[in-house]
N, C-alpha and C positions, 0 to 999 in steps of 0.2 A: 300328396297322395303316395301311398306305399308303392315303390317301384316294382317289388316282386309281385304284388297283387296285379298291377297294371300289365306286367309281362305275361302273367298267367292268363288274364282276360284276352290279351292280343293273341296269344298262342292258341287259346281255345277257339277264337274266331277263325284263325287260319286253318285249324284242324277241321272245323265244321265245313268250311268252304271245300276243303280237299276231299271230304268223304260225301259230298253231294248235297250240302245244305244251302248252296248259293241260289237264291231264287230271284235275283235282280232281273228286271225286265228291260233295263236301259243299258245293257252291256254293249260296248263298242265292238263292231264287227271286225274280226281279225282278217289278215291277208289269206289265211287258210280257209276261213269261212267264206270269204268272198270268192275263192277259187272253186267252190262247190266240189264236184267230183274230181277236180284236178288236184285236190289235196286229201290225203288219207291220214286219219288220226288213229293212234292206238296208245294204250297205257301199259307200261311194264311195271309189275309189282315184284319186289324182291326182298329176300331175307338171306341170312348166312350164319354159319357157326351156331347152329341150334344147340349142340352139346347136351342133348338129353332133356332140354327144358320143355317137355310136352305139357307140363303142369305149371300153374302159377306158383310163385314163391310164397313164403310165409307172410309177406306183406300184400299179397294179392296182385303182384306185378307180373306182367307178360303172360305167357301160357297160350296154348294153341286155340283154346275156345274163344278168348278175347281177340286173338289175331284173326280168326275166322270172321268175326263180326265186322271188323274193319275192311277186310278183303271183300266181303260180300257187298258192303256199301259202295266201295269203289267200283266194283264190277257193275252194280246196278246203275250207278250214275253214268259211267262210261257208255254202257249199252243204250241207255235212254237218249244219250247224245249222239248215237250213231257210230260209236267206236267199239273196239274190242280190246281184251286184255290178255296178257300172258304172265304167268306166275313162275318165277325161277328162284332156285336156292344155290348159294355159293358153297354148299357142302359142309362137312364136319357135322353130320347128324349125330354121330356116336360120341360117347365119352364125356362125362362131366357131372352127372347126377346119378347116384346109386340106384334110385328107383328105375331109371332107364337102363343103366349099365347091366344090372342083374337080369334084365329082361331082353338083352341083346338089341336094344333100341326099337323093339317091335312097336311099342306105343307111339313112338315118334313117326315111324313110317305109316302106321295106321292113321295118325293125325294128318300127315301130309297128304294122304289120299283123300281124306275128308275135306281138306282145304282146297284140293284141286290143283296141286303143283303140276306144271307142264314138263319140267326137267330140273336136274340138279347137277352141279359139278361134283366130282369125286374128291373128297377131302382126305388129308393124310390120316385122320382119325378113323376113317372107314376101314383102315388096315390094323386097328388095334386088336381085332379079333381074327381068328383064322379065316382063310378065304371061303371056307364052307359057310360061315356066318354071313359074310358079304354076299355070297351067292343067294342065300336065303332072303336077304334084304332086297336084292335085285328082283327076285321073284315076287316078293310082297308088294313092291312099289308099282303103282299104276302109272309110272312115268319113267323115262330113260335116265340112267346115270351116265354122264358123258365125261370122257377123258381120252383125248387124242394121243397123249404122250405116254401111255402105259401099254407095254408090249409083253407078251410072253418072252422069256429069255431065249436068246438065240433063234428068234423067229420074227417074221414080219407081220404076225397076227396080233392085233390089239385085243386087250382084255375087255374093254368097254367100247361102246359106239363112240366114234370120234366126234360126230356131229349129228344133228337132227334138224330138218327143215320144217318150220311151222308157218302156216298161213294165218295171218292176223289182219283182219279187216281188208282182205284182198291183197295184202303184201306178203311176199315170201321172205322169211328171215331164217338164215342158217345160223344155228347156235352151236359153237364149237366148245368142247370142254377141255380144260387143262388142269393138271394137278401139280403142286409144288415138287420140284426135283429133290427137295430136302427129305421127302417122305422116307426113303430107306434108312436114314440116320436118326429118325425120331420115332421109329416104331420097332416092334420086334422083328429082327431079321428073318426069323422063320416064317413070318406071315407074308413076306414079300420076296422070299428067296427065289421064287420061280418067275419073277417079273423084272422088267427093266423100265426105268423112268427116263425118258429122253428130254432134252432141253426144249421147253415150249417155244423159245425164239427160233429154233431150227425146225421145229415141227410145224409151226404155223404156216409157212409158205407151202409146205407139202399138202396140208389140208385144204388151203385155199385153192391149190391146183386141182385137188380131187373134186372140190365143190364146183369149180369152173367147168370141169370135164363132165360131171354127172348131173348137175342141177342148173336150174335157171332161177336165180334169187335176186331180190331187190337190195338186200343188205346182209351184212355178216356181223354177228355179235360173238364175243367170247364170254363164256361162263366159266370162271376160274376159281381155283382155290390156291392162290399164290401169294397173296398179301399186297397191300398198297403201302408204298413208302414214299413220302413226300419228295418230289423232284428226283425220284429214282434212287435215293440214298438208302440202300437196303442193308448196309453194314455187313454182319456175318450171316444174314439170311440170304437165301437164294433170290435172284432178281425177281421182281413181282410185276404187277400190272402196268406200272409206268414204263418200265423197260420193254415190256411186251408191246405196248402201244407205239413206242418210238422205234421198234425194230422193223416195222412193216411199212411198205409204201403207203403214203398218205392216200386216204380214200378207200383202202382195202378193208378196213376194220372200223365199223361205226361206233361200237360201244363195247365196254368190258364191264361185266357185272361180277364182282369178286367176293372173296372171303379170305380167311386165314389170319390176317393181322388183327382182326376183330376191333377195328376202329371205325367210327363214323367218318366217312370220307366227305368232309365239308371243308372247302378250301377258301383261303384268302391268298391269292397269288399262288406261290409254290409252297406255302405253309398251311398247316391245319388251322382252321378257325377255332375259336374258343366256344365250342358247341355245347349247348345244354338242351334238355328236352323241351320241345316246342319252338326252338329257334328255326329260322330259315336256314337252308343248306344249299350250297352251291357245289355240285360234284366236280371232280377234276376233269380237265380237258387237255389231252396231250395228243399232238400230231393228228388233230381232227378227230379224235376218239374220246367219247364220253367215258369216264371211269367212275363206278359207283360201288359203295359198300355200306351196309346198314348195321354197323356195330356188331352185335352178338346176341345170342340167346333168344331171339325174337323180341328183344326190347323195343325194336322199331320195325315198322313195315315201310320199305322204300317205295315211293310212287313217282314214276317218271312218265309224264304225258308228252308223247312225241307227235310231231307233224312231219309228213313226208310229201314234198312237193317239188316238182321239176328235178327229181333225182337227188334231192338233198334232204338230209334228216335234221330236224330242228327240235331242240328240247324246249317245249313251251312252258313247262312247269316241273319243279322237282321238290319233294318234301320227304323227310324222315318223320313218320307219324309215331309218336310214343304209344306203347301198348300198356296203359295203366301204370306208367312209371310215376313214382312219387318222389317229392323233394321235401326238405325240411322248411317249414315256415319260420317266422321270426320267434315263435314261441318254442321252437325245437320239435314240433310235432310234424308227422308226415302227412302230406296232402297230395292229391293228384297234380301232376305237373301241368296237365291240360284239362281234360274232362274224363270222367269215369266211362269206361266202355263195358257194356253188359256182355258177359261171355255168351257165346252161342250155346244154347241149351243142349242141342243134339251132340255137338262135339264134346261138351263138358260131360254129359252122361255116358258117352261112349268110352272116354278115356278114364273116367273115374275108377272103374275096376282095376285098371293097370296101376293107378296111383295107390289104391288100397293094397293091392298085392305087393307093390314095392315096399310099403310100410311093413308088411309082414316079413318080407325077406330081410329087412334091416335087423330084425331080432333073431335071425337064425344064428346059431352058435358056429363060429368059425375057428375058435381056438380055445385054449384053457391055460391058465397060469397058476402056479402053486403059491404065488405071493403077490404083493402089491407093487405095481410099477409107479414110482413117485413122479407126479407131475404138478404138485401144488405150487402155486405161484411163488410163495415166499421161499420155497426150497429150490425149485428148478432155476430160479434167476440168481441163485447165490452159490451153487455148487454143482458138480457133475452128479447126475442121478442115473439110476438104472433105466428109466424111461428115455432119457437122453441117449444112452448107449443103444437102446433098442431101436429108436427111430433112425439114428445115423447108420446103424448096422443094416437096417431094412433098406434104406436108400442105396447104400453101397452094394449090397448083395443083389438087390433087384436089378440094378443096372448091369452088374456082372452077368446075371443070368440071361437078360433079354437083349443086351446091346453089345455083347462080346467085348466089354471094356472092363479091365480090372481096376476098380476104384480102391485106392489105397486107404482112404479114410472118408468120413462124412462130417458135415458141419450142419448144425441146426441152431438157429437163434431161439433162445429159451422163451421169448415172448410169443412164439408161434405154438408153444405147447400149452394147451388150455385146460387140461384136467389130468387126473391120475387114472389108472386102470386098477380096479380092485381085484383081489384074488378070486379065482373061480372062472366061470365061463366068460368068453369074450365074443361079442357080436359086432357086426358092422356099425351099429349105432354107437357103440363104445369108441370105435375108431374115429367116427365123425365128431364125437365129443372132444377128443384129443386134438384132432386136426380138422377144424371146421371151415377153413378159409379157402380151400380149393386151389392152393398154390401148386404150380408145376414143379416137378423134380427135374433138376438139371445136373450137368456135370461138366467139368473142365479139366484139361490137362495143362499143367504149368511146369516150368523149370524149377529146380530146387530153390534158386534165388527168388523167383516170383512167389513161391509157396512160403518161404521164410518171411518175406515182406508182408504177405497177406495175413499169415497167422499172427504176426506181430501187431497188426492193426486191429484184428478182431479179438485177440486174447485179452486186451485191456478193457473191452466193453463191459458195461454193467447194466443192471436192469434187464429189460427185454432183449437187449443186444448181447447179453452174456452167452458165449457159445458153448453148446454141448458138442463134444468131439469124441469120436471113437478111433481106435487104432493109432493114437498119437501119444508119444511120451516126450514131454518138454518142460523146461523151466521158463517161467514168465517173470520178467523184471517189470513190475507195474510202474515203478518210478521212471525208468529209462525208456519204457515202451519197446523193449526188446525181448526176443525169445531165443532160447538155446534148445534146439530140437535134437533129441537123441534118436528117436525112431519114428517112422511113418509106415503104416501098413505092415508092421512086423519086420521091417528091414532098417538097417542103419541109415540115418539121413545123410544124403550126399548132395551138396549144392549143384553138382554137375549132372545129377539124374533128373528125370521127369517124373511127375507124380499126378495122378488123377484123383479128384475128390468130388463127392456128391454134395449138393445143397439144394435149397428151394430157390425158384426164380426171384421171389421177393427179396431175398438176401443178395442175390447176384446183381439185381437192379439197383442196389444201394439202400434197401430197406433197413431200418434200425441203424442207419449211418455206417453200414458195411461198405467196403470198397466196391465200386461199380466194376463188375467183371463180365457183364453179359455181352460186351462187345469184343471180348478176347477172341482171337481167331480160332481157338480150340474149344470154344464154349458150345455146348449142345443143350438145347431146351427140349426135353422129351415130350412136353405137352401132356404128360400124364400126371394126374393130381396126386398130391402127397397122400391123401386118404386112400386112393386106389392102390398105390404102391405099398402102403402100410398094410392094407387089407390082404394083399397077395402074400406078404411075408407071413402073416398069421395063418393063412390057409396052408401054406407050405410048412409051417411049424405048429402043428396042432397041440403040442404039449410043451409049454415054455416053463423054464425054471429061472426064477429071478436071480439066482446065484450066478447064472451064466452071463448076466448083463451087469453085474455089480462093477462100478468103476474100480479100476485097478489102483491099488495104493501106489502113490508116486507117479501116477499117469500124468497129472498136471500139477506142477508145483508153482504156486503164485507167491511172489516175494514183494512185500511192500513195507517200506520204512524199516527194513532189516528184519521183519517178522514174516513167518510163513502163514499165509491166509488162504481162505477157500476161493476167493476171487479178488479182483482189483478194487472191488467196492470196500475192501478192508475188513470183511467179516471172517 
């Protein structure tokens, strides 16, 4: 029997049970059921890191309309069985899809209202726009945005509500919001200049004291946008949910519903399980605190069925339910990982005009070029091109403008450049054709010695790894794998100096066999997509001249077998 087919059938059965299709009459009575009124049940439903995905993708996956169908079925089942539900989001509603970005995430908040969210954590990407936009979104939302650790600068006044108490099936649950302390370094400083982000581990005891003084609750949950890192190993990121759970006295915090790291928190011990759509999922459990996260983009709806008896909270069942996710079958075709979910017609029709308007905005002219920017595969993977110069310049100058960092040069793997830009008007759709993958732009500051070693490793790459570089003058010895750097960022190269350069996270994480540098202590992931950064550069430069981006003669000299070549591929 085909193992993939069997797994799909089993997963579909699990999904059917979890959304209310279990009609067995011979179910064994549980301790909670035997306790009658002495045991209260409720179901927590959660998502996180929506990132503009109010609409299904080109393969018909996820989307708020299908999400609504699943949520409605869960609510119906739970209410028929005498329970109640609460729906929470781990934040980052903004940024990721141009149809949403260009409409200030209004369709996403409209969709969240239609789905009936009860609260959301404030994510770092909520600050990608000016505070006036965030204020508008707060007004639009029919639910509170929670963040206990964001204050007005030099004030004891918080910008958001720190917590909200919800009554769910007779139980009072305090939900505290927290936002990653990394926010100021991964967003435009102008947007957060009036705010201070305090350490959630220090803020939590303060909020617990406020709750104890002002409220009478049965339990406390944290709704966070901080990230989940297995066994608390957060690397260069700020400490996340695991460290928050460990920081508090046992029994004070019953659950953490998170976001930010955008991973399905399904554990095997202290390690992540090899989770695929339809698999069972065991959330993390640290210091008597359940920790949950539902990947990203609304790909899954998390469902946690809780029982509360004798002052103790028990997780009776947990599942990440795939929202029309597809996998390749043995023939290489896409098929539903579990079962097809019919999108809710009202949500679909309500959000459809926003999707159509987004498509129109993609074709709005944002810039103009007097000539062709070369991105054809056979050219850009073999030599420096004006499009390579344009991209790396955009990454470097964007970061300079928005993050108060002087990027000396930029790096772009040529495999990430997917098309040319023809002479004439340029639209956002052209940008997405060149940069379709949604990689985040990052930057890192290194010593001259580190930079020399890094450039020596990437300069010899060929094919998709061939580097496009701007503001660099150097000789490359392909045979010895060494570089002789004359200038970086317009200044003479000095091993004793520090240099900052921009690149995409794909490369920083080792993509195309680049050195892994995303754990460097000076590494910053802006979590802004390459296409959005590229688009902003066009908007700020409405009339481009290709001559301004022509590779400089002698900028990169590749030597192989005693001959001068365009790249170490030998051409």
